[in-house]
N, CA and C atoms as an extended XYZ file, in Angstrom:
321
Properties=species:S:1:pos:R:3:atomname:S:1:resname:S:1:resid:I:1 pbc="F F F"
N         0.846       -1.180        0.000 N   MET     1
C         0.000        0.000        0.000 CA  MET     1
C         0.889        1.241        0.000 C   MET     1
N         0.561        2.217       -0.827 N   PHE     2
C         1.286        3.477       -0.883 CA  PHE     2
C         0.338        4.607       -0.493 C   PHE     2
N         0.890        5.657        0.074 N   CYS     3
C         0.092        6.803        0.496 CA  CYS     3
C         0.713        8.071       -0.061 C   CYS     3
N        -0.047        8.799       -0.871 N   ASP     4
C         0.421       10.055       -1.438 CA  ASP     4
C         0.027       11.203       -0.520 C   ASP     4
N         0.992       12.084       -0.264 N   PHE     5
C         0.755       13.229        0.617 CA  PHE     5
C         0.367       14.443       -0.207 C   PHE     5
N        -0.645       15.167        0.153 N   PRO     6
C        -1.524       14.999        1.319 CA  PRO     6
C        -2.840       14.291        1.019 C   PRO     6
N        -3.111       13.963       -0.261 N   GLN     7
C        -4.442       13.489       -0.623 CA  GLN     7
C        -4.871       12.184        0.047 C   GLN     7
N        -3.953       11.294        0.405 N   ASP     8
C        -4.323       10.028        1.042 CA  ASP     8
C        -4.336       10.108        2.568 C   ASP     8
N        -4.062       11.282        3.118 N   PHE     9
C        -4.013       11.463        4.564 CA  PHE     9
C        -5.280       12.147        5.056 C   PHE     9
N        -5.748       11.746        6.248 N   LYS    10
C        -6.856       12.466        6.882 CA  LYS    10
C        -6.291       13.744        7.480 C   LYS    10
N        -7.078       14.808        7.436 N   LYS    11
C        -6.611       16.127        7.883 CA  LYS    11
C        -7.386       16.565        9.122 C   LYS    11
N        -6.641       17.074       10.127 N   PHE    12
C        -7.228       17.571       11.365 CA  PHE    12
C        -6.557       18.889       11.740 C   PHE    12
N        -7.287       19.761       12.412 N   GLU    13
C        -6.721       20.994       12.945 CA  GLU    13
C        -7.077       21.062       14.439 C   GLU    13
N        -6.219       20.461       15.304 N   PRO    14
C        -6.520       20.392       16.733 CA  PRO    14
C        -6.564       21.751       17.436 C   PRO    14
N        -5.860       22.735       16.890 N   ALA    15
C        -5.823       24.091       17.462 CA  ALA    15
C        -5.439       25.044       16.334 C   ALA    15
N        -5.691       26.346       16.487 N   PRO    16
C        -5.319       27.304       15.437 CA  PRO    16
C        -3.825       27.224       15.090 C   PRO    16
N        -3.526       27.133       13.797 N   GLY    17
C        -2.137       27.076       13.347 CA  GLY    17
C        -1.464       25.736       13.544 C   GLY    17
N        -2.243       24.695       13.892 N   PHE    18
C        -1.726       23.361       14.226 CA  PHE    18
C        -2.450       22.373       13.313 C   PHE    18
N        -1.777       21.967       12.224 N   LEU    19
C        -2.382       21.112       11.204 CA  LEU    19
C        -1.746       19.728       11.239 C   LEU    19
N        -2.593       18.695       11.200 N   VAL    20
C        -2.138       17.308       11.284 CA  VAL    20
C        -2.700       16.529       10.101 C   VAL    20
N        -1.820       15.812        9.397 N   HIS    21
C        -2.219       14.893        8.332 CA  HIS    21
C        -1.850       13.490        8.798 C   HIS    21
N        -2.818       12.559        8.793 N   VAL    22
C        -2.643       11.249        9.412 CA  VAL    22
C        -2.891       10.124        8.418 C   VAL    22
N        -2.058        9.091        8.507 N   VAL    23
C        -2.275        7.848        7.773 CA  VAL    23
C        -2.019        6.706        8.765 C   VAL    23
N        -2.814        5.634        8.647 N   SER    24
C        -2.757        4.605        9.672 CA  SER    24
C        -2.800        3.201        9.095 C   SER    24
N        -2.061        2.329        9.767 N   GLY    25
C        -2.166        0.893        9.540 CA  GLY    25
C        -2.940        0.303       10.701 C   GLY    25
N        -2.864       -1.008       10.881 N   GLN    26
C        -3.587       -1.646       11.979 CA  GLN    26
C        -2.919       -1.401       13.332 C   GLN    26
N        -1.573       -1.316       13.355 N   ARG    27
C        -0.876       -1.206       14.641 CA  ARG    27
C         0.050       -0.002       14.766 C   ARG    27
N         0.092        0.841       13.740 N   ILE    28
C         0.945        2.032       13.791 CA  ILE    28
C         0.271        3.159       13.003 C   ILE    28
N         0.559        4.382       13.411 N   MET    29
C        -0.005        5.559       12.750 CA  MET    29
C         1.105        6.594       12.586 C   MET    29
N         1.162        7.217       11.413 N   PHE    30
C         2.053        8.352       11.179 CA  PHE    30
C         1.225        9.624       11.109 C   PHE    30
N         1.795       10.685       11.641 N   SER    31
C         1.144       11.985       11.643 CA  SER    31
C         2.163       13.030       11.195 C   SER    31
N         1.855       13.712       10.090 N   HIS    32
C         2.693       14.800        9.584 CA  HIS    32
C         2.125       16.076       10.194 C   HIS    32
N         2.886       16.722       11.058 N   VAL    33
C         2.412       17.859       11.847 CA  VAL    33
C         3.063       19.153       11.344 C   VAL    33
N         2.232       20.161       11.078 N   THR    34
C         2.731       21.475       10.708 CA  THR    34
C         2.208       22.496       11.709 C   THR    34
N         3.128       23.203       12.343 N   LEU    35
C         2.775       24.288       13.256 CA  LEU    35
C         3.228       25.595       12.633 C   LEU    35
N         2.310       26.533       12.496 N   GLN    36
C         2.653       27.855       11.987 CA  GLN    36
C         3.561       28.565       12.998 C   GLN    36
N         4.253       29.640       12.582 N   PRO    37
C         5.118       30.370       13.516 CA  PRO    37
C         4.396       30.716       14.813 C   PRO    37
N         5.034       30.374       15.921 N   ASN    38
C         4.549       30.649       17.280 CA  ASN    38
C         3.230       29.971       17.642 C   ASN    38
N         2.778       29.015       16.822 N   ALA    39
C         1.537       28.279       17.128 CA  ALA    39
C         1.750       27.382       18.343 C   ALA    39
N         0.657       27.110       19.020 N   ILE    40
C         0.710       26.316       20.247 CA  ILE    40
C         0.054       24.960       20.022 C   ILE    40
N         0.772       23.911       20.418 N   ALA    41
C         0.203       22.570       20.529 CA  ALA    41
C        -0.148       22.428       22.012 C   ALA    41
N        -1.433       22.557       22.359 N   PRO    42
C        -1.816       22.575       23.771 CA  PRO    42
C        -1.365       21.317       24.523 C   PRO    42
N        -1.069       21.483       25.819 N   LEU    43
C        -0.721       20.335       26.649 CA  LEU    43
C        -1.874       19.340       26.638 C   LEU    43
N        -1.545       18.065       26.443 N   HIS    44
C        -2.545       17.004       26.416 CA  HIS    44
C        -1.849       15.682       26.703 C   HIS    44
N        -2.616       14.635       26.859 N   ASN    45
C        -2.038       13.293       26.982 CA  ASN    45
C        -3.001       12.304       26.334 C   ASN    45
N        -2.481       11.121       26.048 N   HIS    46
C        -3.281       10.056       25.447 CA  HIS    46
C        -2.641        8.725       25.785 C   HIS    46
N        -3.409        7.661       25.639 N   ALA    47
C        -2.937        6.324       26.013 CA  ALA    47
C        -1.871        5.788       25.062 C   ALA    47
N        -1.843        6.288       23.826 N   GLU    48
C        -0.912        5.769       22.823 CA  GLU    48
C         0.499        6.315       23.054 C   GLU    48
N         1.495        5.467       22.852 N   GLU    49
C         2.884        5.915       22.889 CA  GLU    49
C         3.147        6.726       21.623 C   GLU    49
N         3.969        7.770       21.733 N   GLN    50
C         4.247        8.658       20.605 CA  GLN    50
C         5.750        8.879       20.490 C   GLN    50
N         6.245        8.790       19.271 N   MET    51
C         7.645        9.111       19.003 CA  MET    51
C         7.668       10.047       17.814 C   MET    51
N         8.551       11.055       17.841 N   GLY    52
C         8.567       12.017       16.760 CA  GLY    52
C         9.954       12.457       16.347 C   GLY    52
N        10.008       13.072       15.169 N   LEU    53
C        11.228       13.599       14.572 CA  LEU    53
C        10.913       14.984       14.019 C   LEU    53
N        11.702       15.977       14.386 N   ILE    54
C        11.535       17.325       13.851 CA  ILE    54
C        12.152       17.363       12.454 C   ILE    54
N        11.330       17.712       11.454 N   LEU    55
C        11.787       17.771       10.065 CA  LEU    55
C        12.266       19.163        9.673 C   LEU    55
N        11.600       20.193       10.208 N   GLU    56
C        11.949       21.585        9.897 CA  GLU    56
C        11.614       22.466       11.095 C   GLU    56
N        12.350       23.552       11.251 N   GLY    57
C        12.054       24.530       12.294 CA  GLY    57
C        12.409       24.045       13.680 C   GLY    57
N        11.680       24.590       14.664 N   GLU    58
C        11.939       24.231       16.058 CA  GLU    58
C        10.680       24.444       16.882 C   GLU    58
N        10.687       23.825       18.064 N   ILE    59
C         9.568       23.928       18.994 CA  ILE    59
C        10.091       23.808       20.417 C   ILE    59
N         9.557       24.639       21.292 N   GLU    60
C         9.828       24.479       22.716 CA  GLU    60
C         8.808       23.451       23.199 C   GLU    60
N         9.274       22.246       23.488 N   PHE    61
C         8.402       21.098       23.708 CA  PHE    61
C         8.523       20.615       25.139 C   PHE    61
N         7.380       20.331       25.736 N   THR    62
C         7.331       19.818       27.096 CA  THR    62
C         6.841       18.382       27.070 C   THR    62
N         7.559       17.511       27.779 N   ILE    63
C         7.141       16.133       28.005 CA  ILE    63
C         7.212       15.919       29.508 C   ILE    63
N         6.065       15.679       30.128 N   GLY    64
C         6.037       15.537       31.580 CA  GLY    64
C         6.464       16.839       32.228 C   GLY    64
N         7.518       16.787       33.041 N   ASP    65
C         7.989       17.997       33.732 CA  ASP    65
C         9.275       18.552       33.121 C   ASP    65
N         9.620       18.102       31.907 N   GLU    66
C        10.837       18.559       31.234 CA  GLU    66
C        10.478       19.335       29.966 C   GLU    66
N        11.104       20.506       29.783 N   THR    67
C        10.893       21.326       28.595 CA  THR    67
C        12.233       21.573       27.922 C   THR    67
N        12.253       21.413       26.600 N   ARG    68
C        13.466       21.658       25.815 CA  ARG    68
C        13.107       22.323       24.495 C   ARG    68
N        14.056       23.081       23.955 N   LEU    69
C        13.955       23.585       22.599 CA  LEU    69
C        14.523       22.489       21.701 C   LEU    69
N        13.684       21.945       20.815 N   ILE    70
C        14.158       20.909       19.898 CA  ILE    70
C        14.032       21.421       18.475 C   ILE    70
N        14.951       20.963       17.621 N   LYS    71
C        15.027       21.488       16.264 CA  LYS    71
C        15.262       20.361       15.267 C   LYS    71
N        15.371       20.723       13.995 N   LYS    72
C        15.530       19.769       12.904 CA  LYS    72
C        16.525       18.664       13.266 C   LYS    72
N        16.060       17.419       13.113 N   GLY    73
C        16.903       16.260       13.387 CA  GLY    73
C        16.729       15.691       14.788 C   GLY    73
N        16.164       16.475       15.709 N   ASP    74
C        15.956       15.993       17.075 CA  ASP    74
C        14.744       15.069       17.116 C   ASP    74
N        14.805       14.090       18.020 N   MET    75
C        13.710       13.143       18.191 CA  MET    75
C        13.214       13.194       19.629 C   MET    75
N        12.001       12.685       19.846 N   TYR    76
C        11.422       12.663       21.182 CA  TYR    76
C        10.540       11.429       21.335 C   TYR    76
N        10.370       11.025       22.587 N   LEU    77
C         9.500        9.907       22.929 CA  LEU    77
C         8.564       10.363       24.034 C   LEU    77
N         7.269       10.184       23.815 N   VAL    78
C         6.256       10.529       24.808 CA  VAL    78
C         5.631        9.222       25.293 C   VAL    78
N         5.933        8.827       26.539 N   PRO    79
C         5.336        7.593       27.058 CA  PRO    79
C         3.815        7.707       27.173 C   PRO    79
N         3.163        6.593       27.135 N   SER    80
C         1.717        6.512       27.277 CA  SER    80
C         1.246        7.284       28.507 C   SER    80
N         0.215        8.122       28.319 N   GLY    81
C        -0.387        8.844       29.430 CA  GLY    81
C         0.375       10.046       29.943 C   GLY    81
N         1.471       10.430       29.290 N   THR    82
C         2.306       11.550       29.751 CA  THR    82
C         1.878       12.847       29.079 C   THR    82
N         1.702       13.903       29.864 N   GLY    83
C         1.347       15.206       29.332 CA  GLY    83
C         2.457       15.762       28.452 C   GLY    83
N         2.071       16.397       27.349 N   HIS    84
C         3.046       16.984       26.429 CA  HIS    84
C         2.384       18.051       25.568 C   HIS    84
N         3.196       18.953       25.031 N   GLY    85
C         2.737       20.022       24.163 CA  GLY    85
C         3.857       21.028       23.991 C   GLY    85
N         3.609       22.075       23.208 N   GLY    86
C         4.675       23.045       23.003 CA  GLY    86
C         4.273       24.232       22.162 C   GLY    86
N         5.267       25.094       21.934 N   THR    87
C         5.087       26.301       21.140 CA  THR    87
C         6.145       26.329       20.043 C   THR    87
N         5.686       26.452       18.797 N   ALA    88
C         6.600       26.498       17.658 CA  ALA    88
C         7.443       27.762       17.704 C   ALA    88
N         8.600       27.684       17.087 N   GLY    89
C         9.493       28.829       16.989 CA  GLY    89
C         8.999       29.840       15.965 C   GLY    89
N         9.776       30.889       15.773 N   ALA    90
C         9.408       31.998       14.882 CA  ALA    90
C         9.258       31.563       13.425 C   ALA    90
N         9.912       30.481       13.035 N   ALA    91
C         9.805       29.982       11.660 CA  ALA    91
C         8.813       28.832       11.548 C   ALA    91
N         8.143       28.483       12.638 N   GLY    92
C         7.221       27.352       12.628 CA  GLY    92
C         7.955       26.045       12.856 C   GLY    92
N         7.236       24.948       12.664 N   CYS    93
C         7.808       23.634       12.917 CA  CYS    93
C         7.051       22.590       12.102 C   CYS    93
N         7.787       21.627       11.563 N   VAL    94
C         7.207       20.477       10.886 CA  VAL    94
C         7.800       19.239       11.530 C   VAL    94
N         6.931       18.299       11.916 N   ALA    95
C         7.393       17.080       12.573 CA  ALA    95
C         6.673       15.869       11.990 C   ALA    95
N         7.277       14.713       12.148 N   LEU    96
C         6.653       13.440       11.813 CA  LEU    96
C         6.510       12.668       13.112 C   LEU    96
N         5.271       12.339       13.487 N   ASP    97
C         5.002       11.571       14.697 CA  ASP    97
C         4.539       10.171       14.325 C   ASP    97
N         4.909        9.207       15.157 N   ALA    98
C         4.407        7.839       15.045 CA  ALA    98
C         3.677        7.511       16.337 C   ALA    98
N         2.533        6.851       16.209 N   PHE    99
C         1.742        6.443       17.369 CA  PHE    99
C         1.539        4.938       17.333 C   PHE    99
N         1.644        4.324       18.509 N   SER   100
C         1.351        2.907       18.625 CA  SER   100
C         0.652        2.661       19.952 C   SER   100
N        -0.522        2.045       19.902 N   PRO   101
C        -1.301        1.754       18.701 CA  PRO   101
C        -1.827        3.053       18.085 C   PRO   101
N        -2.463        2.987       16.911 N   PRO   102
C        -3.015        4.193       16.299 CA  PRO   102
C        -4.008        4.896       17.232 C   PRO   102
N        -4.015        6.206       17.183 N   ARG   103
C        -4.941        7.000       18.012 CA  ARG   103
C        -6.356        6.878       17.440 C   ARG   103
N        -7.273        6.433       18.256 N   GLU   104
C        -8.671        6.265       17.844 CA  GLU   104
C        -9.278        7.573       17.358 C   GLU   104
N        -8.934        8.688       18.033 N   VAL   105
C        -9.509        9.983       17.693 CA  VAL   105
C        -9.146       10.427       16.272 C   VAL   105
N        -8.050        9.918       15.717 N   TYR   106
C        -7.607       10.295       14.371 CA  TYR   106
C        -7.956        9.262       13.294 C   TYR   106
N        -8.575        8.158       13.658 N   LYS   107
C        -8.900        7.139       12.653 CA  LYS   107
C       -10.022        7.584       11.748 C   LYS   107
């Protein structure tokens, strides 16, 4: 199975300036995330484990009680049930997230 971006991806806008394109298999989900400059990904948590890679830009990202500025090439892991969110930098941010299992809310 092949997926062409963006037409084969489901599109969501969880918050202003926070755009998510999602494609899913049975046990894994990819999410292409675009945050406009200074956009906020509100703090939230979910049961699914999440791992991500910053593709462009930067974001001040919080996982649990730790906050870091992460940029292109940096990766992160959000354990199941852990609060996380952040604010994109002045140039915005593009990330690729993987979820396991797939998030029900995005199916």
